[in-house]
C-alpha positions in Angstrom: -14.4 -6.5 -16.3 -12.8 -8.9 -13.8 -11.6 -12.4 -14.1 -10.2 -14.6 -11.4 -8.5 -17.9 -11.0 -10.3 -18.6 -7.8 -13.3 -17.2 -5.9 -12.8 -13.8 -4.4 -12.6 -14.1 -0.6 -11.4 -11.7 2.1 -9.4 -14.2 4.1 -8.3 -16.7 1.4 -7.3 -14.4 -1.5 -6.7 -15.6 -4.9 -3.2 -15.6 -6.4 -4.2 -12.9 -8.9 -7.2 -11.2 -10.4 -7.4 -9.5 -13.8 -9.2 -6.2 -14.1 -9.5 -3.5 -16.8 -10.0 0.2 -16.8 -10.6 1.7 -20.3 -7.5 0.9 -22.3 -5.6 -0.3 -19.3 -5.2 -4.0 -18.6 -4.5 -4.5 -14.9 -3.8 -7.5 -12.6 -4.0 -7.5 -8.8 -1.3 -9.8 -7.4 -1.5 -11.1 -3.9 1.7 -11.0 -1.9 0.0 -12.8 1.0 -1.1 -11.7 4.4 0.9 -10.7 7.5 -0.2 -10.7 11.1 0.5 -7.6 13.2 0.0 -7.3 17.0 -3.0 -5.3 18.0 -0.7 -3.0 19.9 0.6 -1.6 16.6 -2.8 0.0 16.2 -4.5 2.8 18.1 -1.4 3.6 20.3 -2.5 5.2 23.5 -6.1 4.1 23.3 -7.1 1.7 26.1 -7.3 -1.9 24.9 -10.9 -2.3 26.1 -12.1 0.7 24.0 -10.4 -0.7 20.9 -11.8 -4.2 21.5 -15.3 -2.7 21.9 -15.2 -1.3 18.4 -13.7 -4.5 16.9 -16.2 -6.7 18.6 -19.0 -5.2 16.5 -17.4 -6.7 13.4 -16.5 -10.2 14.7 -14.5 -12.2 17.3 -11.6 -10.4 18.9 -8.2 -11.8 17.9 -4.7 -10.8 19.1 -3.7 -9.8 15.6 -4.6 -7.6 12.7 -4.3 -9.6 9.5 -3.1 -7.3 6.7 -3.4 -8.3 3.0 -0.8 -6.9 0.6 -2.4 -6.1 -2.8 0.0 -5.3 -5.6 -1.3 -3.6 -8.7 0.3 -4.3 -12.2 -0.8 -2.1 -15.1 -0.1 -2.8 -18.8 -0.1 0.4 -20.8 1.4 0.6 -24.3 5.0 -0.6 -24.0 5.0 -0.4 -20.2 4.4 -3.1 -17.5 4.1 -1.0 -14.4 4.0 -2.5 -10.9 3.0 -0.4 -7.8 5.1 -1.6 -4.8 6.8 -4.9 -4.5 5.6 -6.5 -1.3 7.4 -8.2 1.6 10.1 -10.2 -0.1 11.6 -13.4 1.4 11.6 -12.1 4.9 7.9 -12.7 5.5 7.7 -16.2 3.9 5.6 -18.3 3.9 2.6 -16.2 4.8 3.7 -13.3 2.5 6.5 -12.7 0.0 4.4 -14.5 -2.6 4.7 -11.9 -5.3 7.1 -13.8 -7.6 5.1 -17.0 -7.5 1.9 -15.2 -8.2 3.3 -13.1 -11.0 4.4 -16.3 -12.6 0.9 -17.7 -12.3 -0.4 -14.6 -14.0 2.1 -15.1 -16.8 4.5 -12.3 -15.9 8.2 -12.8 -15.5 10.5 -10.4 -13.5 12.2 -9.3 -16.7 8.8 -8.2 -18.1 8.4 -5.4 -15.4 9.6 -2.2 -17.0 8.7 0.2 -14.2 8.1 0.0 -10.4 6.4 2.8 -8.5 7.0 2.9 -4.8 4.2 4.6 -2.9 6.6 5.0 0.0 9.7 3.2 1.5 8.3 1.0 4.2 9.8 -2.6 4.1 6.5 -4.3 3.2 6.5 -2.2 0.0 10.2 -2.4 -1.0 11.6 -5.7 0.4 10.4 -7.5 -2.8 13.0 -5.6 -4.8 15.8 -8.0 -3.8 16.3 -11.7 -3.1 17.9 -13.4 -0.1 21.4 -12.9 -1.7 20.7 -9.1 -2.1 20.5 -9.5 -5.9 18.0 -7.4 -7.9 14.8 -9.3 -8.8 13.6 -6.8 -11.4 16.9 -5.9 -13.2 15.3 -4.1 -16.1 12.9 -2.0 -14.2 13.2 1.7 -13.5 12.2 2.4 -9.9 10.2 5.6 -9.2 9.8 7.2 -5.8 8.9 10.7 -4.6 11.9 12.8 -4.2 10.6 13.9 -0.8 10.4 10.3 0.4 13.9 9.4 -0.7 15.4 12.6 0.9 13.7 12.0 4.2 15.1 8.5 4.7 18.5 9.5 3.5 18.8 12.5 5.7 18.6 13.4 9.4 15.1 12.0 9.8 12.8 13.6 12.4 11.0 10.9 14.3 9.7 13.1 17.1 6.1 13.0 15.8 5.8 9.2 15.7 4.3 6.9 18.4 7.0 4.2 17.7 10.3 4.0 19.6 13.3 5.9 18.3 15.3 2.7 18.4 12.9 0.9 16.1 12.7 3.9 13.7 16.5 4.3 13.5 16.8 0.5 12.7 14.1 1.0 10.0 15.9 3.9 8.5 19.1 1.8 8.2 17.2 -1.0 6.5 15.6 1.4 4.0 19.0 3.1 3.3 20.5 -0.4 2.6 17.7 -1.1 0.0 18.3 2.3 -1.6 22.0 1.6 -1.9 21.3 -1.6 -3.9 18.8 -0.1 -6.3 20.4 3.3 -6.6 21.2 2.9 -10.3 17.5 2.2 -11.1 16.0 5.1 -9.0 14.1 7.9 -10.7 12.4 10.7 -8.7 9.0 12.4 -9.2 7.1 15.2 -7.5 3.4 15.7 -7.0 3.3 17.7 -10.2 4.6 14.9 -12.4 2.2 12.8 -14.5 3.6 9.4 -14.9 3.1 7.3 -18.1 0.2 9.5 -19.2 -2.2 7.7 -16.8 -0.8 7.9 -13.2 -1.0 11.2 -11.2 0.8 11.1 -7.9 -0.7 13.0 -5.0 1.4 13.7 -2.0 -0.5 12.5 1.1 2.0 12.8 4.0 1.8 11.6 7.5 2.3 7.8 7.2 5.6 8.9 5.8 6.7 12.4 4.7 6.7 11.4 1.0 3.8 9.0 1.0 1.8 9.3 -2.2 -1.5 8.1 -3.5 -2.2 7.8 -7.2 -5.1 8.7 -9.4 -5.1 6.2 -12.4 -7.1 7.4 -15.4 -8.0 5.9 -18.8 -10.4 8.0 -20.9 -13.4 8.9 -18.7 -12.7 6.2 -16.2 -10.5 6.5 -13.1 -9.9 5.2 -9.6 -7.4 6.2 -6.9 -4.7 3.9 -5.4 -4.7 4.8 -1.7 -1.4 3.1 -0.8 -1.2 3.0 3.0 -3.8 5.6 4.0 -5.6 2.6 5.6 -4.3 -0.6 7.1 -7.7 -1.9 8.0 -11.3 -1.4 7.0 -12.7 -1.1 10.5 -10.8 0.8 13.1 -9.2 3.4 10.8 -12.5 4.0 9.1 -14.5 4.6 12.3 -11.6 6.3 14.2 -9.2 7.7 11.6 -7.2 9.7 14.1 -6.3 6.6 16.2 -3.6 5.7 13.7 -0.8 3.2 13.9 2.8 3.1 15.3 3.9 3.0 11.6 2.8 6.6 11.1 5.9 8.8 11.1 3.8 11.9 11.8 1.0 10.5 13.8 -1.3 13.6 13.8 -0.8 14.4 10.2 -1.5 10.8 9.2 -4.8 11.1 11.0 -5.6 14.4 9.2 -4.8 12.8 5.8 -6.9 9.8 6.6 -9.9 11.8 7.5 -9.5 14.0 4.4 -9.5 10.9 2.2 -12.5 9.5 3.9 -14.5 12.7 3.5 -13.3 13.4 -0.1 -14.1 9.9 -1.5 -17.3 9.4 0.4 -18.4 12.7 -1.2 -17.2 11.9 -4.7 -18.2 8.2 -4.8 -15.1 7.4 -6.8 -13.7 3.9 -6.7 -10.5 3.4 -4.8 -7.9 0.7 -4.3 -6.1 -0.1 -1.0 -2.8 -1.9 -0.6 -4.0 -3.3 2.8 -7.7 -3.3 2.3 -9.7 -6.5 1.8 -8.7 -8.5 -1.2 -8.7 -7.7 -4.0 -8.4 -4.1 -2.8 -11.1 -2.4 -4.9 -14.1 -0.7 -3.3 -15.8 2.5 -2.2 -15.8 4.7 0.9 -19.3 5.3 2.2 -20.7 7.5 4.9 -23.5 6.3 7.1 -24.9 7.9 10.3 -21.8 10.1 10.7 -19.4 7.2 10.3 -17.4 5.8 7.4 -17.7 2.3 6.0 -15.8 0.2 3.5 -17.8 -1.3 0.6 -15.6 -3.9 -1.1 -16.8 -3.9 -4.7 -15.2 -4.1 -8.1 
């Protein structure tokens, strides 16, 4: 069952939407949308070829507009949030998590646990405010051990399409965030079942410790795909084209295609952090290509 405080719309997302899965009460919170230059996508692919694909789905624009869908799960004594959005740095278009949590009746102190799918800024910046103070002081913060160790160590950026300068700057930003929340951090591996209902699955490439999560209640389940996809067009039709945000470009493409094939075959419902609001839908295969079916 789903209830909404506004009509569901791809480009004008509601502040929040309530959803349920078996015994789990869930809320999808919008953190807003951020524009990214088209050059961030399909690096190395001629612009004319990229535009030819995009033209089939509507007018060509200079930006990809990415929604940020944050899932909150109530389970027993836990209020679990997956990722924290962009924080104040992307205001006013994004960084709306706190306002929309309030509209949904959730205060920062109510959040008991935060699961980070990976450590990119649009997933962790919402942990602190503009004075570098903790926004969710009572929450334990869970992240894969592999992800944490990658950013804390001598990171290998040789397989990315981004510039080394940009990636080193990114690493410093992530290390700074880790230093502020270090007392709240708890680590998991792909073998750990979290809160009896969330099973992390390591799906590397976008980052080395990037995880997706199968969420189960009774006989019902869906999978949170995190950042496997940043859009529902290019990365579905050409999963190997990737983005400059992928730390291991080729491995990210492999993981993306595997997810497309596996979930098109199984027909299982999925949820995407950057997929069209409110993030729920199905991966379908048609005439040798993959399509996104946005359904709840």
